[in-house]
C-alpha positions in Angstrom: 0.3 -0.5 0.0 1.5 3.5 -0.8 1.8 5.1 2.4 1.9 8.4 0.7 -1.6 8.1 0.4 -2.4 7.8 3.6 -2.6 11.6 5.1 -6.0 12.4 2.7 -9.2 11.2 3.7 -10.5 12.1 7.4 -9.5 15.9 7.4 -11.9 16.3 4.3 -14.8 14.9 5.4 -14.5 17.0 8.1 -14.1 20.3 6.1 -15.5 20.0 2.5 -18.2 23.2 2.0 -20.4 24.0 -0.7 -22.6 24.2 -3.6 -26.2 25.4 -4.7 -29.0 25.5 -7.8 -30.4 28.8 -8.9 -32.4 30.5 -10.9 -31.5 31.9 -14.9 -30.4 35.3 -15.6 -33.9 36.4 -16.9 -35.5 35.0 -13.6 -38.3 32.8 -14.6 -41.4 32.5 -13.5 -39.8 29.0 -12.6 -36.1 29.0 -12.4 -33.6 26.1 -11.8 -34.9 24.2 -9.2 -34.9 20.0 -7.5 -38.2 19.0 -8.4 -39.4 15.3 -6.2 -40.3 12.4 -7.0 -44.6 11.5 -6.4 -42.8 8.6 -4.3 -39.4 8.9 -3.2 -37.1 6.7 -1.1 -35.5 7.1 2.1 -33.2 10.0 1.6 -30.0 10.7 2.4 -29.9 12.8 5.6 -26.6 14.1 7.3 -24.4 15.1 10.3 -23.0 19.0 10.5 -20.2 17.2 12.0 -19.0 15.6 8.9 -18.7 18.8 6.3 -18.6 22.6 7.5 -19.3 25.4 5.4 -15.0 27.3 5.8 -15.1 30.8 3.9 -12.8 33.0 3.0 -11.7 36.2 5.1 -12.4 38.6 3.5 -9.6 40.9 3.1 -9.5 44.5 1.0 -6.5 44.2 -1.5 -4.3 47.0 -0.9 -3.9 50.5 -2.5 -7.2 49.7 -4.6 -8.9 52.8 -5.9 -11.7 53.6 -4.2 -15.5 54.4 -6.2 -17.3 55.8 -3.1 -18.6 59.3 -3.6 -17.6 62.6 -1.4 -20.6 62.0 0.5 -20.5 65.6 2.8 -21.8 63.5 5.5 -22.3 59.9 6.4 -24.8 58.0 4.0 -28.4 57.2 4.9 -29.5 53.7 4.5 -31.1 54.5 1.8 -28.2 56.2 0.4 -26.0 52.8 1.0 -28.7 50.3 -0.8 -28.6 52.8 -3.7 -24.6 52.9 -3.9 -24.9 48.7 -3.5 -27.5 48.8 -6.3 -24.8 50.6 -8.8 -22.0 48.6 -7.5 -24.0 44.8 -8.4 -24.8 46.2 -11.4 -21.8 47.8 -11.9 -20.0 44.2 -11.3 -22.6 42.2 -13.4 -20.9 44.6 -16.3 -17.3 44.1 -15.6 -17.9 40.5 -15.1 -19.1 40.0 -18.8 -15.6 40.0 -20.0 -14.2 37.3 -17.5 -13.9 33.5 -17.8 -13.5 32.5 -14.2 -13.1 28.5 -13.5 -15.5 27.4 -11.7 -14.8 24.0 -8.9 -18.3 22.3 -7.3 -17.6 19.1 -5.1 -20.6 17.8 -3.4 -21.6 14.9 -1.0 -24.9 13.4 -1.4 -25.3 11.6 2.2 -27.8 8.7 3.4 -29.2 7.8 7.2 -27.3 4.8 8.4 -28.8 3.8 11.6 -25.5 2.8 12.8 -24.0 5.9 12.0 -25.8 8.6 11.5 -25.9 10.3 8.3 -22.5 9.6 6.4 -21.7 10.2 2.8 -22.7 7.4 0.0 -21.5 9.1 -3.2 -19.6 12.5 -4.6 -19.4 14.3 -7.0 -16.7 16.7 -8.8 -17.3 19.1 -12.2 -14.5 21.6 -13.1 -14.9 24.0 -16.2 -14.6 27.9 -17.3 -17.7 30.2 -16.9 -18.7 32.5 -19.0 -20.6 35.6 -17.3 -21.4 37.5 -20.8 -25.3 37.7 -21.3 -25.2 34.1 -22.3 -23.9 32.8 -19.1 -22.0 29.3 -20.1 -19.9 26.8 -18.5 -17.0 24.9 -20.8 -16.0 21.1 -19.1 -12.6 20.4 -18.7 -13.0 16.9 -17.5 -14.4 15.4 -20.6 -17.5 14.7 -19.1 -21.5 15.9 -20.6 -22.3 19.8 -20.2 -21.0 21.0 -17.2 -24.8 22.8 -17.3 -26.5 19.2 -16.8 -24.0 17.4 -15.1 -23.6 20.0 -12.2 -26.9 19.2 -11.1 -27.0 15.3 -13.0 -25.6 14.5 -9.0 -29.0 14.7 -7.9 -30.8 12.9 -10.2 -30.8 9.6 -8.5 -32.1 11.1 -5.1 -34.8 12.9 -7.6 -35.4 14.3 -10.0 -34.1 17.6 -11.6 -35.7 20.7 -13.6 -33.0 23.3 -14.0 -33.1 26.4 -16.8 -29.5 27.0 -18.8 -29.2 29.9 -16.4 -29.9 27.9 -13.9 -26.1 28.3 -12.0 -25.7 32.5 -12.2 -28.1 33.1 -9.1 -25.7 32.0 -6.3 -23.1 34.8 -7.7 -25.5 37.1 -8.0 -28.3 38.3 -5.8 -30.4 39.2 -8.8 -28.8 39.0 -12.7 -31.9 40.2 -13.4 -34.4 42.6 -11.1 -31.5 43.9 -8.2 -33.2 46.8 -7.7 -36.0 48.8 -5.9 -38.7 48.1 -7.9 -38.5 44.6 -6.8 -36.9 44.4 -3.6 -37.3 45.7 0.2 -33.8 46.5 2.3 -34.3 46.9 5.3 -31.4 47.4 7.6 -30.2 44.7 10.3 -27.2 46.0 12.3 -23.5 45.9 11.4 -20.8 42.8 11.8 -17.3 42.8 10.9 -16.3 40.0 8.1 -12.3 39.3 8.6 -11.4 42.8 8.7 -13.7 44.3 6.7 -16.5 46.2 8.5 -19.9 46.1 6.5 -23.5 47.0 7.0 -26.2 44.4 6.5 -29.4 44.4 5.5 -32.7 41.8 4.8 -33.4 42.1 1.5 -37.1 40.2 0.7 -39.0 40.6 -3.3 -42.1 43.4 -3.3 -45.6 41.5 -3.7 -46.0 42.3 -7.1 -42.5 40.5 -7.9 -43.9 37.0 -9.6 -41.1 35.7 -10.4 -38.9 33.8 -8.1 -37.1 36.2 -6.5 -34.0 36.5 -4.2 -34.8 36.7 -0.3 -32.0 36.3 2.5 -29.5 38.6 3.5 -26.1 40.8 2.2 -23.1 42.3 3.9 -22.4 45.1 2.2 -18.9 47.0 2.8 -18.3 50.1 4.2 -16.1 51.9 2.2 -17.3 52.1 -1.7 -20.4 50.0 -0.4 -19.5 46.6 -2.6 -22.0 43.9 -1.9 -19.3 41.2 0.0 -21.5 38.4 1.4 -25.0 37.1 0.3 -26.8 34.3 2.0 -30.5 33.4 1.2 -32.4 31.5 -1.0 -35.5 32.1 -3.7 -39.3 32.2 -3.2 -42.0 32.0 -3.8 -41.1 27.9 -4.3 -42.9 26.1 -6.9 -45.3 23.3 -6.4 -43.7 19.9 -5.6 -39.8 21.9 -5.5 -37.9 23.8 -4.0 -34.9 25.9 -4.7 -31.0 25.3 -2.1 -29.4 27.4 0.5 -26.7 29.4 -0.5 -24.3 31.0 1.5 -21.8 33.3 -1.4 -19.1 35.0 -0.1 -16.8 37.2 -2.7 -12.9 38.7 -2.6 -11.9 41.8 -3.5 -9.3 40.1 -6.2 -9.8 42.7 -8.9 -9.6 46.7 -8.2 -12.2 48.0 -7.4 -15.0 44.5 -7.2 -15.7 42.2 -5.1 -15.8 38.7 -6.8 -17.6 35.7 -6.5 -15.0 33.6 -4.9 -16.9 30.7 -2.5 -20.6 28.9 -2.7 -21.4 26.6 -0.3 -24.8 24.6 0.2 -26.0 22.3 2.4 -29.8 20.9 2.2 -31.3 18.2 4.4 -32.5 18.1 8.6 -30.8 15.2 8.9 -33.8 12.5 8.9 -33.7 9.7 7.8 -36.5 10.3 5.5 -35.5 13.6 4.1 -32.6 14.5 1.1 -29.3 15.7 2.2 -26.2 16.7 0.8 -23.5 19.1 1.1 -21.0 21.2 -1.3 -18.5 23.4 -1.8 -18.2 26.2 -5.2 -15.0 28.0 -5.7 -14.4 30.1 -8.2 -11.0 31.7 -9.3 -8.5 33.3 -12.8 -10.7 36.3 -13.3 -7.6 37.7 -15.1 -5.4 34.7 -16.2 -3.5 36.7 -19.1 -1.8 39.3 -16.7 -0.4 36.3 -14.7 3.0 36.7 -15.9 3.4 40.2 -15.3 2.9 43.0 -17.7 6.0 45.1 -17.4 8.8 41.7 -17.5 9.9 42.4 -21.1 10.1 46.6 -20.7 12.0 46.1 -17.2 15.4 44.0 -18.9 18.4 46.1 -18.1 22.0 44.6 -19.9 25.1 45.8 -18.9 27.3 45.4 -21.9 30.0 44.7 -19.5 29.3 41.8 -17.9 31.0 38.3 -19.0 29.2 35.6 -18.9 32.0 33.0 -17.0 30.1 30.2 -15.1 30.3 26.6 -15.5 27.0 27.1 -17.3 29.1 28.7 -20.3 30.9 25.4 -21.2 29.3 22.7 -22.7 27.4 20.5 -19.8 28.1 17.1 -19.5 25.8 14.3 -20.8 24.4 13.2 -17.5 23.4 17.3 -16.9 22.1 18.0 -20.7 19.8 15.2 -19.7 18.6 16.9 -17.2 18.0 20.3 -18.4 16.2 18.9 -22.0 14.1 16.9 -18.8 13.8 20.4 -16.5 13.1 22.5 -19.8 9.6 20.2 -20.3 8.7 20.0 -16.6 8.9 24.0 -16.8 6.9 24.1 -20.1 4.1 21.9 -18.3 4.2 24.4 -15.1 4.0 27.3 -17.7 0.7 26.0 -19.2 -0.9 24.6 -16.3 -0.3 28.4 -14.9 -1.1 30.3 -17.7 -4.2 27.7 -18.3 -4.9 29.0 -14.5 -4.9 25.6 -12.8 -1.3 26.3 -10.7 -0.9 28.9 -8.3 2.1 31.2 -8.8 4.9 30.5 -7.0 4.6 31.5 -3.2 5.6 30.5 0.6 3.7 27.3 0.5 6.1 26.2 -2.4 9.5 26.7 0.2 7.8 25.0 2.8 7.2 21.9 0.1 10.5 22.5 -0.9 11.9 22.2 2.4 10.9 19.4 3.0 12.1 17.9 0.2 15.2 19.6 0.3 15.3 17.5 4.2 14.6 13.7 2.6 17.9 15.3 0.1 20.5 15.7 3.0 19.9 13.1 4.8 19.9 10.7 2.7 23.0 11.9 0.8 21.6 12.4 -2.5 22.7 14.9 -5.3 20.6 15.7 -8.2 22.5 17.7 -11.4 19.9 20.7 -10.0 17.4 21.7 -7.5 13.9 20.0 -7.4 10.9 22.5 -6.8 7.1 22.3 -5.6 3.9 23.6 -7.1 0.4 23.6 -6.1 -2.7 22.7 -8.1 -6.3 24.8 -7.0 -7.8 22.3 -7.4 -9.4 19.7 -5.0 -9.2 16.6 -5.9 -6.4 14.3 -4.1 -3.3 13.8 -6.4 0.6 14.7 -7.1 2.7 14.0 -10.3 6.4 15.7 -11.0 7.2 16.8 -14.1 10.7 17.6 -14.8 11.9 18.5 -11.4 9.2 19.9 -10.2 6.5 17.9 -7.8 2.8 19.0 -8.2 0.3 19.1 -5.0 -3.0 19.4 -5.2 -4.4 22.2 -2.9 -6.9 19.4 -1.7 -4.5 17.0 -0.7 -2.2 20.3 1.1 -5.9 21.2 3.1 -6.2 17.3 4.8 -2.6 16.5 5.6 -2.4 16.4 9.0 1.2 17.3 9.8 4.9 17.3 8.1 5.5 13.7 8.2 2.5 13.3 6.6 3.6 15.9 4.0 7.3 14.1 3.6 5.4 10.7 3.1 3.5 12.4 -0.1 6.5 14.5 -1.0 8.7 11.2 -0.8 7.0 9.3 -3.6 7.3 12.0 -6.5 10.5 12.5 -5.7 11.5 9.3 -5.9 10.7 8.8 -9.6 12.7 11.8 -9.8 15.4 10.0 -8.5 15.1 7.0 -9.7 14.9 8.5 -13.3 11.4 7.7 -14.5 10.3 10.6 -16.9 7.4 11.0 -18.1 7.1 14.7 -19.5 10.0 14.6 -22.2 8.3 15.4 -25.2 6.4 18.7 -24.0 10.5 19.9 -24.1 9.0 20.7 -27.7 7.0 23.9 -27.1 4.6 22.8 -30.1 3.2 20.1 -28.3 1.7 23.3 -25.7 -0.3 25.1 -28.2 -4.0 23.7 -27.1 -6.5 25.4 -26.1 -7.6 25.5 -21.6 -9.8 23.3 -21.9 -8.3 20.6 -23.2 -5.3 20.5 -20.2 -6.9 17.0 -19.4 -7.0 15.5 -22.2 -3.3 17.2 -23.2 -1.2 16.3 -19.9 -1.0 12.7 -18.5 1.5 11.8 -15.9 0.6 8.5 -14.6 3.5 6.2 -14.3 3.7 2.1 -14.9 3.7 -0.6 -12.8 6.7 -1.4 -12.1 8.1 2.2 -12.0 5.3 2.9 -9.0 6.8 -0.4 -7.8 10.0 1.5 -7.5 9.5 4.6 -6.3 7.4 2.9 -3.6 9.9 1.1 -2.7 12.7 4.1 -3.0 9.9 6.3 -1.3 10.4 4.3 2.2 14.3 4.5 2.0 14.3 7.9 2.2 11.5 8.5 4.7 13.5 6.0 7.1 16.8 7.6 6.9 14.8 11.0 7.4 14.1 13.0 10.1 10.1 11.9 10.1 11.2 8.5 10.5 10.0 8.4 14.0 6.6 10.9 13.5 4.5 8.2 11.0 2.2 7.3 13.3 -0.9 9.9 12.6 -0.1 9.3 8.8 -1.2 5.6 9.9 -4.1 6.5 11.2 -5.0 8.2 7.8 -4.1 4.9 5.9 -6.9 3.1 7.6 -9.6 6.0 7.8 -8.7 6.3 3.3 -9.3 2.5 3.5 -13.0 3.0 5.5 -13.8 6.0 3.4 -12.0 6.3 0.3 -15.5 3.9 -1.8 -17.8 6.3 -1.4 -15.3 9.3 -2.2 -14.3 8.3 -5.3 -14.6 12.0 -7.4 -12.6 13.0 -4.5 -10.0 10.2 -5.0 -9.6 10.1 -8.6 -6.4 12.2 -10.2 -6.6 13.5 -13.4 -2.6 14.7 -14.5 -1.5 11.9 -11.7 -1.4 8.2 -10.5 -4.8 7.3 -8.5 -5.1 7.1 -5.1 -7.2 4.6 -4.4 -8.7 1.2 -6.6 -11.7 0.3 -6.6 -12.1 -1.3 -2.5 -10.1 1.8 -1.6 -6.7 1.0 -1.5 -3.8 1.6 -3.7 
């Protein structure tokens, strides 16, 4: 069994959060709903301890230009509402040109007499969202259209009736009618979200609104009066159907705007006759085109008096040349993944990972022709892979690792592949192989090793760990191994990698 896969299942079961279903842009009279069958079988329920919402802490972007009007005195609550409505419509207009990545993870839960509400099935969706007037999504994972599959996970529990634009309600309060003509706004109180001071308003549709409208609360930050949080559902409820509840959070990722970043949803009271699920949706990559830094070519200065006297200026040895070729291929892969919005830019987390890698190398007296780098993939499924001398670990896997020893177990597997020369990426040293659309990334990349290479890497990883500072600290990963074996079969979407090697087989083990 692969011990580096050990550290993954329990914590995510305790932390995973949110997704919801919603009406379309034009808010039709029967927007996106879940319709129950006339005679439903006992539906899954759920325990609040399993998946708890963990929204991001709102932080105002440093140096962001304020769009706040110059009030002579403190604005009245009516002025705050008017400004918030104005800013919400400005956000909708700005996002029409954006195509963020959207990721949804959902767990269906079922009431079990012995264990209460437990996950019985999960679903994962990843794609790019077009926020123009005709809101749409493009799937990354070679499934049916994301619009159809996004809600398809519920079809085994009850029938689904949705509108083509049903996903939009979690992003905006109301894409077509968010104004005083359709809504009542009542001040509730002041509240801090992180370090952002907010005014909280209760929002209810007016009686003559007719169409389904948002009902709940909004949080408005008190500088530019942008909406930073939405919490509620839609009313009125159609016959034999209902809307899911949602808690939608925004972050100040684009100067002057707070954009949707995290949406949590849950349904079910936990009884054995009640439908239950929990889900989370994350959005990122609102401005991928500028990730490389616009000024890097305009800030280059050349000193003509400097001569290259480094050893690298000489012809490399055959071993060094092979390493550099593989590294070129790995760097091409990393750059392409980052341009597609799937890989985080280099940061402090990468340095922590590289410190652990260096600990493994130093204590085993292993010298490589060049440094080993580590990067973080922004997606949830638990996976790792190596490209050249780059080790890539998914965000979802990092989120659930309990300690540094567990991290060392994860990294030792990919480090073993690098040490043993198990190269899968040399073909990507040719730049023309990087010329494909972002949506086809998963069709063009894949880093799964042959079984014999995996077996050799297993043995080498155990050797690295036995000679490392983590040799006496592997008890906690062992506990996760047992939990993984128990829970893995019910969490296939979470455990299924899309670029690296599978963490589990059909029995929940490797």
